C-alpha positions as CSV (number, residue, x, y, z in Angstrom):
1,M,0.0,0.0,0.0
2,Q,1.1,3.6,-0.5
3,T,0.0,7.1,0.4
4,F,-1.4,9.4,-2.2
5,N,1.5,11.1,-3.8
6,F,0.2,14.0,-5.7
7,L,3.5,14.7,-7.4
8,Q,3.5,11.2,-9.0
9,E,2.2,10.8,-12.6
10,Y,-0.2,8.0,-12.0
11,I,-1.3,6.1,-15.1
12,L,-4.2,3.6,-14.7
13,E,-5.1,1.4,-17.6
14,N,-6.4,-1.9,-18.9
15,D,-7.2,-3.2,-22.3
16,R,-10.1,-0.8,-22.9
17,V,-9.2,2.5,-21.2
18,R,-6.2,4.6,-20.2
19,L,-6.3,7.3,-17.5
20,R,-3.5,9.7,-17.2
21,P,-3.1,13.0,-15.3
22,L,-4.9,16.0,-16.7
23,H,-2.6,18.9,-17.7
24,H,-3.1,22.4,-19.0
25,K,-1.9,21.3,-22.4
26,D,-5.0,19.1,-22.7
27,L,-7.2,22.1,-23.3
28,D,-7.1,21.5,-27.1
29,L,-8.0,17.9,-26.7
30,L,-11.1,18.6,-24.7
31,L,-12.2,21.8,-26.4
32,P,-14.3,20.0,-29.1
33,F,-16.6,18.6,-26.4
34,S,-17.0,22.0,-24.8
35,E,-17.9,23.7,-28.1
36,Q,-20.0,20.9,-29.7
37,E,-21.6,19.2,-26.8
38,P,-22.2,21.8,-24.1
39,E,-25.2,19.9,-22.7
40,I,-22.7,17.4,-21.1
41,W,-22.5,19.8,-18.2
42,N,-26.2,20.5,-17.7
43,Y,-26.0,19.2,-14.1
44,S,-22.5,20.2,-13.3
45,L,-21.5,22.5,-10.4
46,Q,-18.6,23.6,-12.5
47,P,-19.6,23.5,-16.2
48,A,-16.9,23.3,-18.9
49,N,-19.0,24.3,-21.9
50,G,-17.2,26.9,-24.0
51,L,-13.5,27.9,-24.1
52,E,-13.5,30.1,-21.0
53,N,-15.4,27.7,-18.8
54,L,-13.1,24.9,-19.9
55,K,-10.0,26.9,-19.0
56,T,-11.5,27.6,-15.6
57,Y,-12.4,23.9,-15.2
58,I,-8.9,22.7,-16.0
59,D,-7.3,25.4,-13.8
60,A,-9.4,24.4,-10.8
61,A,-8.7,20.7,-11.3
62,I,-5.0,21.2,-11.5
63,F,-5.0,23.7,-8.6
64,G,-6.7,21.0,-6.5
65,R,-3.9,18.7,-7.3
66,K,-1.3,21.3,-6.2
67,Q,-3.3,21.6,-3.0
68,E,-3.2,17.8,-2.6
69,T,-7.0,17.5,-2.4
70,A,-7.8,16.4,-5.9
71,Y,-6.3,14.4,-8.7
72,P,-7.8,14.8,-12.2
73,F,-7.4,12.4,-15.1
74,L,-7.9,12.5,-18.8
75,V,-9.8,9.5,-20.1
76,F,-8.5,7.8,-23.3
77,D,-10.6,5.2,-25.1
78,K,-8.3,2.5,-26.5
79,R,-11.1,1.0,-28.6
80,T,-11.5,4.1,-30.7
81,G,-8.1,5.7,-30.1
82,E,-9.7,8.9,-28.9
83,V,-9.9,11.1,-25.9
84,A,-13.2,10.4,-24.3
85,G,-13.5,12.8,-21.3
86,S,-12.3,13.4,-17.8
87,T,-12.7,12.2,-14.2
88,R,-11.3,13.1,-10.9
89,F,-10.6,12.2,-7.3
90,Y,-11.4,15.1,-5.1
91,D,-11.9,16.1,-1.4
92,Y,-9.2,13.8,-0.4
93,Q,-9.2,13.5,3.4
94,Q,-5.9,11.9,4.6
95,T,-7.0,12.1,8.3
96,H,-10.2,10.2,7.6
97,N,-8.7,8.0,4.8
98,T,-11.5,8.9,2.4
99,V,-11.9,10.5,-1.0
100,Q,-14.7,11.5,-3.4
101,L,-14.9,10.4,-7.0
102,G,-16.6,12.6,-9.5
103,Y,-16.4,15.5,-12.1
104,T,-16.8,12.6,-14.5
105,W,-18.0,13.2,-18.0
106,Y,-17.7,11.6,-21.4
107,G,-18.4,12.7,-24.9
108,K,-21.8,11.5,-26.3
109,K,-20.3,8.8,-28.5
110,F,-18.6,7.2,-25.4
111,Q,-21.7,7.2,-23.2
112,G,-23.4,3.9,-22.8
113,T,-20.5,2.0,-24.3
114,G,-19.2,0.4,-21.1
115,L,-16.4,2.8,-20.8
116,N,-17.6,4.3,-17.5
117,K,-17.5,0.9,-15.8
118,Q,-14.0,0.3,-17.0
119,C,-12.9,3.6,-15.7
120,K,-14.6,3.1,-12.3
121,M,-12.9,-0.4,-12.0
122,L,-9.5,1.2,-12.4
123,L,-10.2,4.1,-10.1
124,L,-11.8,2.0,-7.4
125,Q,-9.0,-0.6,-7.5
126,F,-6.5,2.2,-7.1
127,A,-8.4,3.8,-4.2
128,F,-9.0,0.6,-2.2
129,E,-6.1,-1.7,-3.3
130,T,-3.2,0.8,-3.8
131,L,-4.1,3.6,-1.5
132,D,-6.0,1.4,1.0
133,L,-8.7,4.0,1.5
134,D,-11.7,3.2,3.7
135,R,-14.4,5.0,1.7
136,V,-15.1,6.4,-1.7
137,E,-18.0,8.8,-1.9
138,F,-20.0,10.0,-4.9
139,R,-22.4,12.9,-5.3
140,A,-24.7,14.1,-8.0
141,D,-27.6,16.5,-8.6
142,A,-30.6,14.6,-7.3
143,K,-32.3,15.3,-10.6
144,N,-29.5,13.7,-12.7
145,A,-31.2,10.3,-13.2
146,R,-28.5,9.1,-15.7
147,S,-25.6,9.7,-13.4
148,I,-27.4,8.2,-10.4
149,S,-28.2,5.1,-12.4
150,A,-24.6,4.8,-13.5
151,M,-23.4,5.0,-9.9
152,K,-25.8,2.4,-8.7
153,S,-24.8,0.1,-11.5
154,I,-21.2,-0.1,-10.3
155,G,-22.3,-1.0,-6.8
156,C,-22.7,2.3,-4.9
157,T,-25.1,2.5,-1.9
158,V,-27.4,5.4,-1.7
159,E,-27.0,7.2,1.7
160,G,-29.5,10.0,1.3
161,I,-30.2,13.5,0.0
162,L,-28.5,16.7,1.1
163,R,-31.3,19.2,0.6
164,N,-30.5,22.5,-1.0
165,N,-26.9,22.0,0.0
166,C,-25.0,23.9,-2.6
167,A,-25.1,26.6,-5.2
168,A,-25.5,25.6,-8.9
169,P,-25.4,27.6,-12.1
170,E,-29.2,27.6,-12.3
171,G,-29.8,28.2,-8.6
172,R,-29.4,25.8,-5.6
173,R,-29.7,22.1,-5.8
174,D,-30.3,18.9,-3.8
175,S,-27.4,16.5,-3.9
176,I,-27.7,12.7,-3.6
177,V,-24.8,11.0,-1.7
178,L,-23.7,7.5,-2.5
179,S,-20.6,5.5,-1.4
180,I,-18.6,2.3,-1.5
181,L,-16.8,1.1,1.6
182,K,-13.6,-0.9,1.5
183,D,-15.3,-4.0,3.1
184,E,-18.0,-3.7,0.4
185,W,-15.5,-3.5,-2.4
186,F,-13.7,-6.7,-1.3
187,G,-17.0,-8.3,-0.2
188,G,-18.7,-8.4,-3.6
189,V,-18.8,-5.1,-5.3
190,K,-15.6,-5.7,-7.2
191,E,-16.6,-9.1,-8.4
192,N,-20.0,-7.9,-9.4
193,L,-18.5,-5.0,-11.3
194,K,-16.1,-7.4,-13.1
195,A,-19.0,-9.6,-14.1
196,K,-20.9,-6.7,-15.6
197,I,-17.9,-5.5,-17.5
198,E,-17.3,-9.0,-18.9
199,K,-21.0,-9.3,-19.8
200,E,-20.9,-6.0,-21.7
201,R,-17.6,-7.1,-23.4
202,N,-19.3,-10.3,-24.6
203,I,-22.3,-8.4,-25.9
204,S,-20.2,-5.9,-27.8
205,S,-18.1,-8.7,-29.4
206,Q,-21.2,-10.5,-30.9
């Protein structure tokens, strides 16, 4: 096991996806999504639609890494050979041995392809098996049915709703809180996620 080294360039990958640290130079790689698919961020607390918003988004992500509270990744789809989106560990709490996983988004062509489960497998393995964390938390706008369904599908447990808990671009929002605990990961969540990934792999190969 190792502590979270924010200076290290972590690369997480399997045969389908590669996650590498997000850098300022990746602006041009992500800009087509910002300009052509702005609706990706309809439920985001920090939208990245448009050039200026994307710059702010990347700046904030990288600043979080410098502060040793966040670690953003660029998502690369090996199947298509294209950049697919971004995801991030954030709100890392060394004292409590916990982290949140979010700010996850993919271009439309990558949604519903099984890519998300592959990414979550890598990230959760890293969190629980490399960093030996005790809890990974997820949050989303309580109205974001697609995101909530995706989190449940990887094995998250719903904990409840934080009512009117934060400011959002269109006003205030309710946030749903979900989580996976280390004992749950090793007690069946990991194997269930692996089985779902294998099922999707078999379907896509037919």
